[in-house]
Structures are given as C-alpha cells and as structure tokens.
Backbone as a printed PyTorch tensor [residue, N CA C, xyz], in Angstrom:
tensor([[[-123.0310,   43.1400,   -7.2050],
         [-123.3740,   42.7690,   -5.8440],
         [-123.2630,   44.0060,   -4.9630]],

        [[-124.1670,   44.0840,   -3.9870],
         [-124.1730,   45.1810,   -3.0150],
         [-123.8430,   44.6240,   -1.6370]],

        [[-123.2450,   45.4520,   -0.8150],
         [-122.9450,   45.1130,    0.5680],
         [-123.6930,   46.0940,    1.4690]],

        [[-124.5740,   45.5550,    2.3100],
         [-125.3040,   46.3630,    3.2900],
         [-124.7530,   46.0180,    4.6600]],

        [[-124.2120,   47.0100,    5.3470],
         [-123.5900,   46.7940,    6.6530],
         [-124.2380,   47.7170,    7.6790]],

        [[-124.6690,   47.1410,    8.7860],
         [-125.1420,   47.9340,    9.9210],
         [-124.0350,   48.0150,   10.9490]],

        [[-123.8240,   49.1920,   11.5150],
         [-122.7560,   49.3630,   12.4960],
         [-123.2910,   49.2380,   13.9180]],

        [[-122.4300,   48.6770,   14.7740],
         [-122.7850,   48.5180,   16.1830],
         [-121.6530,   47.8220,   16.9180]],

        [[-121.9370,   47.4520,   18.1480],
         [-120.9960,   46.7210,   18.9840],
         [-121.5590,   45.3450,   19.2880]],

        [[-120.7250,   44.3010,   19.2730],
         [-121.2310,   42.9390,   19.3200],
         [-121.7070,   42.4100,   20.6700]],

        [[-121.2540,   42.9370,   21.7660],
         [-121.5970,   42.3460,   23.0550],
         [-123.0490,   42.6040,   23.4360]],

        [[-123.6130,   41.6540,   24.1930],
         [-125.0030,   41.7320,   24.6320],
         [-125.2820,   43.0230,   25.3950]],

        [[-124.2990,   43.5060,   26.1470],
         [-124.5190,   44.7210,   26.9410],
         [-124.7880,   45.9480,   26.0660]],

        [[-124.4800,   45.8720,   24.7700],
         [-124.7330,   46.9950,   23.8660],
         [-126.0660,   46.8640,   23.1130]],

        [[-126.7590,   45.7590,   23.2990],
         [-128.0370,   45.5640,   22.6080],
         [-128.9980,   46.6990,   22.9600]],

        [[-129.6890,   47.1640,   21.9880],
         [-130.6960,   48.2150,   22.1340],
         [-130.1380,   49.5340,   22.6580]],

        [[-128.8330,   49.7600,   22.4310],
         [-128.2830,   51.0850,   22.7190],
         [-128.3940,   51.9230,   21.4470]],

        [[-128.3020,   53.2160,   21.6240],
         [-128.3940,   54.1150,   20.4650],
         [-127.2640,   53.8370,   19.4570]],

        [[-126.0940,   53.4890,   19.9740],
         [-124.9410,   53.2470,   19.1020],
         [-125.1060,   51.9570,   18.2910]],

        [[-126.0560,   51.1140,   18.6630],
         [-126.3220,   49.8800,   17.9230],
         [-127.5290,   50.0140,   17.0010]],

        [[-127.9320,   51.2100,   16.7060],
         [-129.0800,   51.4280,   15.8320],
         [-128.8480,   50.8180,   14.4510]],

        [[-127.6240,   50.8170,   13.9660],
         [-127.3160,   50.1660,   12.6860],
         [-127.5600,   48.6710,   12.7400]],

        [[-127.1760,   48.0310,   13.8410],
         [-127.4600,   46.6080,   14.0240],
         [-128.9700,   46.3700,   14.0560]],

        [[-129.7020,   47.2610,   14.7370],
         [-131.1580,   47.1130,   14.8310],
         [-131.8010,   47.2140,   13.4490]],

        [[-131.2600,   48.0720,   12.5960],
         [-131.7720,   48.1790,   11.2210],
         [-131.4990,   46.8930,   10.4450]],

        [[-130.3230,   46.3190,   10.6210],
         [-130.0100,   45.0430,    9.9590],
         [-130.9540,   43.9540,   10.4550]],

        [[-131.2260,   43.9360,   11.7590],
         [-132.1750,   42.9550,   12.3030],
         [-133.5400,   43.0920,   11.6420]],

        [[-133.9840,   44.3230,   11.4280],
         [-135.2840,   44.5530,   10.7690],
         [-135.2420,   44.0800,    9.3150]],

        [[-134.1720,   44.3750,    8.6100],
         [-134.0320,   43.9370,    7.2180],
         [-134.0580,   42.4100,    7.1360]],

        [[-133.3140,   41.7540,    8.0030],
         [-133.2910,   40.2930,    8.0230],
         [-134.6760,   39.7290,    8.3230]],

        [[-135.3690,   40.3460,    9.2520],
         [-136.7120,   39.8920,    9.6290],
         [-137.6890,   39.9950,    8.4570]],

        [[-137.6070,   41.0640,    7.7130],
         [-138.5140,   41.2560,    6.5720],
         [-138.3850,   40.1470,    5.5290]],

        [[-137.1750,   39.6400,    5.3700],
         [-136.9310,   38.6200,    4.3460],
         [-136.6900,   37.2280,    4.9480]],

        [[-136.9710,   37.0990,    6.2450],
         [-136.8190,   35.8210,    6.9440],
         [-135.4140,   35.2320,    6.7380]],

        [[-134.4130,   36.0640,    6.9870],
         [-133.0130,   35.6830,    6.7960],
         [-132.2780,   35.6450,    8.1190]],

        [[-131.1480,   34.9530,    8.1240],
         [-130.2580,   34.9140,    9.2820],
         [-128.8350,   35.1480,    8.8020]],

        [[-128.0250,   35.7230,    9.6780],
         [-126.6040,   35.8880,    9.3810],
         [-125.9470,   34.5320,    9.6030]],

        [[-125.6640,   33.8180,    8.5120],
         [-125.2330,   32.4290,    8.6130],
         [-123.7680,   32.1980,    8.2650]],

        [[-123.0180,   33.2630,    8.0330],
         [-121.5840,   33.1560,    7.7590],
         [-120.8160,   33.9570,    8.8050]],

        [[-119.7280,   33.3800,    9.2920],
         [-118.8810,   34.0230,   10.2860],
         [-117.4670,   34.0530,    9.7210]],

        [[-117.1110,   35.1840,    9.1120],
         [-115.8190,   35.3090,    8.4480],
         [-115.4360,   36.7860,    8.3920]],

        [[-114.1940,   37.0680,    8.2120],
         [-113.6900,   38.4430,    8.0860],
         [-113.9210,   39.2640,    9.3610]],

        [[-114.1010,   38.6110,   10.4980],
         [-114.3970,   39.3030,   11.7590],
         [-115.7960,   39.9170,   11.7460]],

        [[-116.7390,   39.1950,   11.1530],
         [-118.1200,   39.6670,   11.1270],
         [-119.0720,   38.5420,   10.7850]],

        [[-120.3490,   38.8610,   10.8760],
         [-121.4150,   37.9260,   10.5260],
         [-122.1200,   38.4630,    9.2900]],

        [[-122.4640,   37.5550,    8.3540],
         [-123.1390,   38.0180,    7.1530],
         [-123.9170,   36.8920,    6.4980]],

        [[-124.7700,   37.2890,    5.5630],
         [-125.4820,   36.3350,    4.7270],
         [-125.4820,   36.8620,    3.3010]],

        [[-125.4490,   35.9450,    2.3530],
         [-125.5730,   36.2930,    0.9350],
         [-126.9810,   35.9270,    0.5100]],

        [[-127.6200,   36.8420,   -0.2220],
         [-128.9930,   36.6140,   -0.6440],
         [-129.2830,   37.4260,   -1.9010]],

        [[-130.5360,   37.4200,   -2.2940],
         [-130.9990,   38.2270,   -3.4210],
         [-132.2450,   38.9640,   -2.9660]],

        [[-132.2160,   40.2740,   -3.0800],
         [-133.3660,   41.1150,   -2.7220],
         [-133.6840,   41.9930,   -3.9140]],

        [[-134.9340,   41.9890,   -4.3230],
         [-135.3650,   42.8290,   -5.4460],
         [-134.5020,   42.5700,   -6.6860]],

        [[-134.1680,   41.3080,   -6.9170],
         [-133.3620,   40.8870,   -8.0640],
         [-131.9290,   41.4340,   -8.0570]],

        [[-131.4210,   41.7200,   -6.8640],
         [-130.0470,   42.1940,   -6.7050],
         [-129.3360,   41.2580,   -5.7280]],

        [[-128.1400,   40.7820,   -6.1140],
         [-127.3390,   39.9920,   -5.1860],
         [-126.8080,   40.9140,   -4.0990]],

        [[-127.0050,   40.4880,   -2.8540],
         [-126.7110,   41.3420,   -1.7040],
         [-126.0180,   40.5250,   -0.6170]],

        [[-125.0890,   41.1720,    0.0500],
         [-124.5480,   40.6550,    1.3030],
         [-125.0360,   41.6050,    2.3950]],

        [[-125.6390,   41.0260,    3.4320],
         [-126.1150,   41.7880,    4.5860],
         [-125.2080,   41.4030,    5.7470]],

        [[-124.6930,   42.4000,    6.4790],
         [-123.6420,   42.0910,    7.4420],
         [-123.6630,   42.9660,    8.6890]],

        [[-123.0360,   42.3910,    9.7330],
         [-122.7280,   43.1070,   10.9730],
         [-121.2630,   42.8300,   11.3010]],

        [[-120.4350,   43.8710,   11.3810],
         [-119.0530,   43.6660,   11.8270],
         [-119.0460,   43.2540,   13.3010]],

        [[-118.1500,   42.3680,   13.6710],
         [-117.9730,   41.9900,   15.0730],
         [-116.6920,   42.5930,   15.6350]],

        [[-116.2230,   43.6470,   14.9970],
         [-114.9500,   44.2920,   15.3410],
         [-115.1080,   45.4140,   16.3520]],

        [[-116.3060,   45.6910,   16.7830],
         [-116.6610,   46.8720,   17.5570],
         [-116.6980,   48.0690,   16.6130]],

        [[-117.5050,   49.0180,   17.0140],
         [-117.8090,   50.1780,   16.1690],
         [-116.5580,   50.8470,   15.6070]],

        [[-115.6000,   51.1400,   16.4740],
         [-114.4520,   51.9500,   16.0540],
         [-113.5280,   51.2550,   15.0620]],

        [[-113.7400,   49.9660,   14.8230],
         [-112.9060,   49.2240,   13.8720],
         [-113.7460,   48.6070,   12.7560]],

        [[-114.8600,   49.1980,   12.4380],
         [-115.7740,   48.6480,   11.4330],
         [-115.1040,   48.4410,   10.0780]],

        [[-114.1940,   49.2980,    9.7160],
         [-113.4950,   49.1730,    8.4370],
         [-112.6440,   47.9210,    8.3430]],

        [[-112.2250,   47.3840,    9.5040],
         [-111.4220,   46.1570,    9.5160],
         [-112.2300,   44.9520,    9.0360]],

        [[-113.5540,   45.0540,    9.0560],
         [-114.4290,   44.0240,    8.4880],
         [-114.8010,   44.3680,    7.0430]],

        [[-115.1680,   45.6130,    6.8160],
         [-115.6990,   46.0140,    5.5090],
         [-114.6480,   45.8920,    4.4100]],

        [[-113.4300,   46.2560,    4.6720],
         [-112.3860,   46.1730,    3.6420],
         [-112.1540,   44.7380,    3.1700]],

        [[-111.9050,   43.7590,    4.0620],
         [-111.6520,   42.4070,    3.5540],
         [-112.8630,   41.7600,    2.8820]],

        [[-114.0650,   41.9820,    3.3990],
         [-115.2250,   41.3510,    2.7630],
         [-115.4890,   41.9740,    1.3970]],

        [[-115.3260,   43.2870,    1.2900],
         [-115.5560,   43.9280,   -0.0140],
         [-114.4610,   43.5290,   -1.0080]],

        [[-113.2460,   43.3650,   -0.5560],
         [-112.1710,   42.8870,   -1.4390],
         [-112.4540,   41.4590,   -1.9080]],

        [[-112.8160,   40.5910,   -0.9850],
         [-113.0430,   39.1830,   -1.3130],
         [-114.1610,   39.0180,   -2.3420]],

        [[-115.2480,   39.7560,   -2.1530],
         [-116.3930,   39.6410,   -3.0620],
         [-116.3480,   40.6610,   -4.2020]],

        [[-115.2530,   41.4100,   -4.2890],
         [-115.0450,   42.3940,   -5.3620],
         [-116.1920,   43.4080,   -5.4400]],

        [[-116.5160,   43.9870,   -4.2940],
         [-117.5810,   44.9860,   -4.2000],
         [-116.9400,   46.3670,   -4.1600]],

        [[-117.3020,   47.1930,   -5.1050],
         [-116.7740,   48.5570,   -5.1800],
         [-117.3740,   49.4120,   -4.0550]],

        [[-116.6300,   50.4160,   -3.5640],
         [-117.1680,   51.2790,   -2.5050],
         [-118.5340,   51.8850,   -2.8440]],

        [[-118.7630,   52.2260,   -4.1090],
         [-120.0520,   52.8250,   -4.4900],
         [-121.2170,   51.8560,   -4.2980]],

        [[-120.9310,   50.5620,   -4.1430],
         [-121.9540,   49.5440,   -3.9340],
         [-122.0550,   49.0970,   -2.4790]],

        [[-121.4350,   49.8670,   -1.5890],
         [-121.5020,   49.5900,   -0.1550],
         [-122.4810,   50.5740,    0.4800]],

        [[-123.4140,   50.0370,    1.2540],
         [-124.4090,   50.8390,    1.9790],
         [-124.1700,   50.6030,    3.4680]],

        [[-123.8330,   51.6620,    4.1960],
         [-123.5620,   51.5630,    5.6270],
         [-124.6900,   52.2580,    6.3790]],

        [[-125.3030,   51.5290,    7.3100],
         [-126.4330,   52.0400,    8.0950],
         [-125.9420,   52.2260,    9.5300]],

        [[-126.1570,   53.4260,   10.0880],
         [-125.6140,   53.7000,   11.4210],
         [-126.3370,   54.8530,   12.1030]],

        [[-126.0300,   55.0100,   13.3970],
         [-126.6100,   56.0670,   14.2260],
         [-125.9550,   57.4110,   13.9320]],

        [[-126.7400,   58.4780,   14.0770],
         [-126.2110,   59.8200,   13.8070],
         [-126.6750,   60.7930,   14.8810]],

        [[-125.7080,   61.2760,   15.6760],
         [-125.9980,   62.2500,   16.7310],
         [-126.4640,   63.5980,   16.1700]],

        [[-126.0320,   63.9630,   14.9900],
         [-126.3610,   65.2720,   14.4280],
         [-127.8000,   65.3550,   13.9170]],

        [[-128.5190,   64.2300,   13.9360],
         [-129.9110,   64.2150,   13.4770],
         [-130.8280,   63.8690,   14.6380]],

        [[-131.9970,   64.5070,   14.6920],
         [-132.9470,   64.1500,   15.7490],
         [-133.6100,   62.7990,   15.4670]],

        [[-134.1250,   62.1840,   16.5130],
         [-134.9200,   60.9720,   16.3380],
         [-136.0700,   61.3170,   15.3930]],

        [[-136.3540,   60.4310,   14.4600],
         [-137.4180,   60.6770,   13.4890],
         [-136.8950,   61.1110,   12.1290]],

        [[-135.5950,   61.3470,   12.0420],
         [-134.9980,   61.7540,   10.7670],
         [-133.9690,   60.7310,   10.3190]],

        [[-133.8960,   60.5280,    9.0140],
         [-132.7940,   59.7700,    8.4250],
         [-132.1660,   60.6540,    7.3600]],

        [[-130.9250,   60.3730,    7.0390],
         [-130.2390,   61.1320,    6.0050],
         [-129.3850,   60.1720,    5.1990]],

        [[-129.5300,   60.2340,    3.8920],
         [-128.7660,   59.3860,    2.9920],
         [-127.7850,   60.2720,    2.2400]],

        [[-126.5260,   59.8280,    2.1850],
         [-125.5130,   60.5350,    1.4160],
         [-124.7100,   59.5190,    0.6050]],

        [[-124.1710,   59.9700,   -0.5110],
         [-123.3880,   59.0590,   -1.3510],
         [-121.8920,   59.2680,   -1.2140]],

        [[-121.5010,   60.2370,   -0.4360],
         [-120.1050,   60.4680,   -0.1010],
         [-120.0700,   61.4940,    1.0090]],

        [[-118.9200,   61.6970,    1.5770],
         [-118.7930,   62.7000,    2.6290],
         [-117.9710,   62.1870,    3.7970]],

        [[-117.6120,   63.1110,    4.6540],
         [-116.7150,   62.8130,    5.7690],
         [-117.4220,   61.9890,    6.8500]],

        [[-116.6500,   61.6040,    7.8410],
         [-117.1710,   60.8250,    8.9660],
         [-117.9580,   61.6850,    9.9350]],

        [[-117.7610,   62.9910,    9.8960],
         [-118.4550,   63.9240,   10.7890],
         [-118.3260,   63.4880,   12.2530]],

        [[-117.1480,   62.9940,   12.6140],
         [-116.8880,   62.6260,   13.9980],
         [-117.2820,   61.2160,   14.3930]],

        [[-117.9060,   60.4660,   13.4960],
         [-118.3390,   59.0950,   13.8140],
         [-117.1590,   58.1460,   13.6250]],

        [[-116.7130,   57.5080,   14.7090],
         [-115.5020,   56.6850,   14.6550],
         [-115.6480,   55.4500,   13.7690]],

        [[-116.8360,   54.8660,   13.7030],
         [-117.0410,   53.7280,   12.8090],
         [-116.8410,   54.1200,   11.3560]],

        [[-117.3650,   55.2720,   10.9810],
         [-117.2220,   55.7670,    9.6090],
         [-115.7690,   56.1720,    9.3420]],

        [[-115.1020,   56.7600,   10.3390],
         [-113.6740,   57.0860,   10.1790],
         [-112.8750,   55.8320,    9.8370]],

        [[-113.1770,   54.7300,   10.5230],
         [-112.4780,   53.4680,   10.2790],
         [-112.7370,   52.9550,    8.8650]],

        [[-113.9640,   53.0740,    8.4120],
         [-114.3070,   52.6040,    7.0580],
         [-113.5840,   53.4480,    6.0140]],

        [[-113.6130,   54.7570,    6.1780],
         [-112.9270,   55.6550,    5.2390],
         [-111.4280,   55.3470,    5.2080]],

        [[-110.8310,   55.1430,    6.3730],
         [-109.3930,   54.8430,    6.4360],
         [-109.0770,   53.5280,    5.7280]],

        [[-109.9160,   52.5230,    5.9130],
         [-109.6590,   51.2230,    5.2960],
         [-109.9310,   51.2160,    3.8030]],

        [[-111.0150,   51.8540,    3.3730],
         [-111.3620,   51.8730,    1.9440],
         [-110.5930,   52.9380,    1.1740]],

        [[-110.0260,   53.9060,    1.8850],
         [-109.3120,   55.0240,    1.2740],
         [-110.2190,   55.8660,    0.3850]],

        [[-111.4890,   55.9460,    0.7780],
         [-112.4480,   56.7920,    0.0630],
         [-113.6330,   57.0920,    0.9750]],

        [[-114.2670,   58.2260,    0.7040],
         [-115.5130,   58.6080,    1.3790],
         [-116.7160,   58.2860,    0.5010]],

        [[-116.4620,   57.7170,   -0.6780],
         [-117.5160,   57.5240,   -1.6710],
         [-118.1930,   56.1680,   -1.5290]],

        [[-118.9430,   56.0180,   -0.4380],
         [-119.8340,   54.8860,   -0.2310],
         [-121.1200,   55.4570,    0.3490]],

        [[-122.2000,   54.7170,    0.2300],
         [-123.5040,   55.2350,    0.6350],
         [-123.6710,   55.1020,    2.1400]],

        [[-124.1410,   56.1860,    2.7490],
         [-124.3720,   56.2130,    4.1880],
         [-125.8670,   56.4450,    4.4360]],

        [[-126.4510,   55.5830,    5.2490],
         [-127.8380,   55.7630,    5.7020],
         [-127.7350,   56.0510,    7.1980]],

        [[-127.9100,   57.3210,    7.5310],
         [-127.7410,   57.7720,    8.9160],
         [-129.1090,   57.8610,    9.5880]],

        [[-129.2050,   57.2670,   10.7640],
         [-130.4580,   57.2490,   11.5220],
         [-130.2970,   58.1620,   12.7300]],

        [[-131.1320,   59.1830,   12.8090],
         [-131.0440,   60.1570,   13.8950],
         [-131.3000,   59.5460,   15.2560]],

        [[-130.4270,   59.9100,   16.2280],
         [-130.5910,   59.4170,   17.6010],
         [-130.5770,   60.5410,   18.6270]],

        [[-130.3370,   61.7570,   18.2070],
         [-130.1270,   62.8560,   19.1550],
         [-131.4320,   63.3120,   19.7860]],

        [[-131.3810,   63.4010,   21.0840],
         [-132.4530,   63.9700,   21.8840],
         [-131.8100,   64.9450,   22.8540]],

        [[-132.5470,   65.9280,   23.3150],
         [-131.9400,   66.8650,   24.2700],
         [-131.7480,   66.2240,   25.6440]],

        [[-130.5230,   65.7580,   25.9180],
         [-130.1620,   65.1680,   27.2060],
         [-128.8860,   65.8550,   27.6570]],

        [[-129.0350,   66.9440,   28.3750],
         [-127.8820,   67.7720,   28.7120],
         [-126.9840,   67.1710,   29.7820]],

        [[-127.5010,   66.2670,   30.5970],
         [-126.7270,   65.7720,   31.7250],
         [-125.8610,   64.5600,   31.3890]],

        [[-125.9250,   64.0590,   30.1590],
         [-125.1150,   62.9030,   29.7600],
         [-123.9990,   63.3240,   28.8140]],

        [[-122.8370,   62.6950,   28.9590],
         [-121.7740,   62.9070,   27.9810],
         [-122.1980,   62.2350,   26.6790]],

        [[-121.5270,   62.5860,   25.5930],
         [-121.8430,   61.9840,   24.2860],
         [-121.6750,   60.4640,   24.3430]],

        [[-120.5910,   59.9880,   24.9550],
         [-120.3470,   58.5410,   25.0430],
         [-121.4330,   57.8680,   25.8700]],

        [[-121.7630,   58.4500,   27.0170],
         [-122.8270,   57.8610,   27.8480],
         [-124.1560,   57.8560,   27.1080]],

        [[-124.4110,   58.9070,   26.3540],
         [-125.6700,   58.9860,   25.6210],
         [-125.7780,   57.8990,   24.5600]],

        [[-124.7530,   57.7360,   23.7330],
         [-124.8570,   56.7610,   22.6390],
         [-124.8440,   55.3240,   23.1600]],

        [[-124.2630,   55.0930,   24.3350],
         [-124.2210,   53.7440,   24.8950],
         [-125.3880,   53.4640,   25.8530]],

        [[-126.3050,   54.4120,   25.9650],
         [-127.5000,   54.2390,   26.8060],
         [-128.5440,   53.4430,   26.0250]],

        [[-129.1720,   52.5050,   26.7040],
         [-130.2170,   51.7060,   26.0630],
         [-131.4690,   52.5510,   25.8350]],

        [[-132.1870,   52.2200,   24.7760],
         [-133.4870,   52.8300,   24.5510],
         [-134.4490,   52.3380,   25.6280]],

        [[-135.2930,   53.2160,   26.1270],
         [-136.4100,   52.7690,   26.9560],
         [-137.4510,   52.1800,   26.0030]],

        [[-138.4110,   51.3990,   26.4910],
         [-139.4410,   50.8610,   25.5880],
         [-140.1670,   51.9520,   24.7980]],

        [[-140.4780,   53.0690,   25.4410],
         [-141.1660,   54.1630,   24.7250],
         [-140.2590,   54.7960,   23.6710]],

        [[-138.9970,   54.9980,   24.0240],
         [-138.0480,   55.5640,   23.0600],
         [-137.8740,   54.6340,   21.8710]],

        [[-137.7750,   53.3270,   22.1430],
         [-137.5790,   52.3950,   21.0480],
         [-138.8090,   52.3200,   20.1490]],

        [[-139.9870,   52.4150,   20.7300],
         [-141.2070,   52.4020,   19.9160],
         [-141.1900,   53.5680,   18.9230]],

        [[-140.7290,   54.7250,   19.3660],
         [-140.6070,   55.8890,   18.4800],
         [-139.4960,   55.6730,   17.4640]],

        [[-138.3570,   55.1770,   17.9160],
         [-137.2150,   54.9800,   17.0170],
         [-137.4830,   53.8760,   15.9890]],

        [[-138.3000,   52.8970,   16.3450],
         [-138.6100,   51.7820,   15.4350],
         [-139.1710,   52.2940,   14.1200]],

        [[-139.9950,   53.3270,   14.1650],
         [-140.5500,   53.9220,   12.9300],
         [-139.4220,   54.4550,   12.0490]],

        [[-138.4420,   55.0770,   12.6800],
         [-137.3040,   55.6370,   11.9640],
         [-136.4230,   54.5230,   11.3770]],

        [[-136.2230,   53.4800,   12.1550],
         [-135.4600,   52.3230,   11.6660],
         [-136.1680,   51.7040,   10.4620]],

        [[-137.4850,   51.5750,   10.5420],
         [-138.2570,   51.0310,    9.4170],
         [-138.0680,   51.8810,    8.1590]],

        [[-138.0810,   53.2050,    8.3120],
         [-137.8700,   54.0940,    7.1670],
         [-136.4620,   53.9310,    6.5930]],

        [[-135.4830,   53.7680,    7.4740],
         [-134.1040,   53.5680,    7.0190],
         [-133.9830,   52.2630,    6.2370]],

        [[-134.6750,   51.2260,    6.6830],
         [-134.6550,   49.9520,    5.9640],
         [-135.3710,   50.1050,    4.6230]],

        [[-136.4860,   50.8210,    4.6020],
         [-137.1810,   51.0900,    3.3310],
         [-136.2300,   51.7920,    2.3510]],

        [[-135.5000,   52.7800,    2.8500],
         [-134.5530,   53.5170,    2.0020],
         [-133.4270,   52.6050,    1.5210]],

        [[-132.9350,   51.7620,    2.4030],
         [-131.8550,   50.8370,    2.0480],
         [-132.3010,   49.8890,    0.9420]],

        [[-133.5000,   49.3660,    1.0480],
         [-134.0380,   48.4840,    0.0110],
         [-134.1970,   49.2580,   -1.2950]],

        [[-134.7000,   50.4800,   -1.2100],
         [-134.8570,   51.3040,   -2.4160],
         [-133.5120,   51.5380,   -3.1000]],

        [[-132.4540,   51.6680,   -2.3240],
         [-131.1220,   51.9190,   -2.8960],
         [-130.6130,   50.7700,   -3.7600]],

        [[-131.1850,   49.6000,   -3.6210],
         [-130.7290,   48.4610,   -4.4060],
         [-131.0250,   48.6190,   -5.8900]],

        [[-132.1460,   49.2440,   -6.2130],
         [-132.5620,   49.3530,   -7.6200],
         [-132.8610,   50.7740,   -8.0830]],

        [[-132.6940,   51.7400,   -7.2170],
         [-133.0600,   53.1080,   -7.5440],
         [-131.8310,   53.9920,   -7.4310]],

        [[-131.7120,   54.9520,   -8.3110],
         [-130.6090,   55.9010,   -8.2730],
         [-130.5290,   56.5600,   -6.9030]],

        [[-129.3240,   56.6600,   -6.3670],
         [-129.1360,   57.1920,   -5.0250],
         [-129.6900,   58.6140,   -4.8970]],

        [[-129.5810,   59.4290,   -5.9450],
         [-130.1030,   60.7980,   -5.8700],
         [-131.6230,   60.8070,   -5.6780]],

        [[-132.3220,   59.9090,   -6.3530],
         [-133.7720,   59.8190,   -6.1850],
         [-134.1290,   59.3630,   -4.7680]],

        [[-133.4050,   58.3780,   -4.2640],
         [-133.6710,   57.8980,   -2.9000],
         [-133.3930,   59.0160,   -1.8940]],

        [[-132.3270,   59.7710,   -2.1230],
         [-132.0380,   60.9010,   -1.2500],
         [-133.1860,   61.9020,   -1.2710]],

        [[-133.6900,   62.2210,   -2.4700],
         [-134.8070,   63.1580,   -2.5830],
         [-136.0600,   62.6350,   -1.9020]],

        [[-136.3060,   61.3150,   -2.0190],
         [-137.5070,   60.7300,   -1.4340],
         [-137.4630,   60.6350,    0.0710]],

        [[-136.2850,   60.4010,    0.6530],
         [-136.2160,   60.1210,    2.0820],
         [-135.5760,   61.2310,    2.9290]],

        [[-134.7130,   62.0560,    2.3610],
         [-134.0070,   63.0460,    3.1850],
         [-134.8850,   64.1890,    3.6530]],

        [[-135.9200,   64.5080,    2.9250],
         [-136.7350,   65.6510,    3.2850],
         [-137.8010,   65.3650,    4.3250]],

        [[-138.0170,   64.0910,    4.6240],
         [-139.1260,   63.7640,    5.5420],
         [-138.6340,   63.4080,    6.9270]]])
C-alpha cells in the first residue's frame, strides 16, 4: 500500500495560497478518479482506493502545515506503510513556478511541514514531490509570500505544474522512483 499526502493548511482562508499547493494537487488527483476524502481520522482526511492496480491512501493532514508529521506517523503506523511507500506533495520556494522536483530522500531544506514529517518518521527516506512556487517578489516576506493567494492568472499557470506533479505521483505508483525522477525532474 502507498500513502499519498498533500501538505497544506485546513482553514478556508488558506485555500488557493501557495502554501496549499500540496492540497491543490490532492484535489486534482481526487478529481481525476472521481474520489472524495471520506475518512476523518488521525487528525486528517483520507480515502482508501486502488489506482493503477495499487492500493493507495490519498490524504490531507488537518494538523496545519508545521505539524504534518503528527498525521503521517499514526496513519502510516496503523496501515503498516513503510516510509519508502509514502509520497508527500508540497510547495517548494527553491523552485520556480513551472518546475517540479522528485526526490527519494533528503533534508527538509527549511520546509517546516517536511521537518515535522522527518521528526515523526525518524527518517528522510520518503518520496517528495516538490512543486515550484517561487516568483520574484522582493517586497513580500517569505511567510507573506507563501500565504498569499494565487491570482486567477497565476493559478492558471500553476495548474499546469500541479497537473505534472499529479502525473508524476501517479507514475510513482508503478514505476521505479529513479525513472520517474529522470522523466520529470529535467523538464
């Protein structure tokens, strides 16, 4: 079984912010397969399904970004999902809009949601699908920038990137992570 988790913040005021790009990717994945998050447990929302002949849990933590690991650890323990079978989709300031980056291990690189997951799982060895959100906005602090909502034009551009991240996430279900990295990281 695989666990696909999108990171974000649960309140309506965070909808369509850059920091909720992981939630937006989960929404796209659910839409593609006509699914809904129908379970409310472990401080998060999730659904169990089968995609591409793989049993999958698709989830959104309701713990707020900085405590994402407080959801991922108990759900992965309960369903006996190894860290290598966890795919976390989230926003990445270090990448420009239009880029995604997939890694199979590595540090949090300053992302508090990933720091929480690493602390809870006691490993960096889980798959990360990072969606670029950085644009040159010199007058905003990092916090103000990530919590700023996308404008309709910005979201139209970012939607293409979210779609690619979802394509990569689906590919990760049945394809070796190194091949998926080669296919998606260079574009």
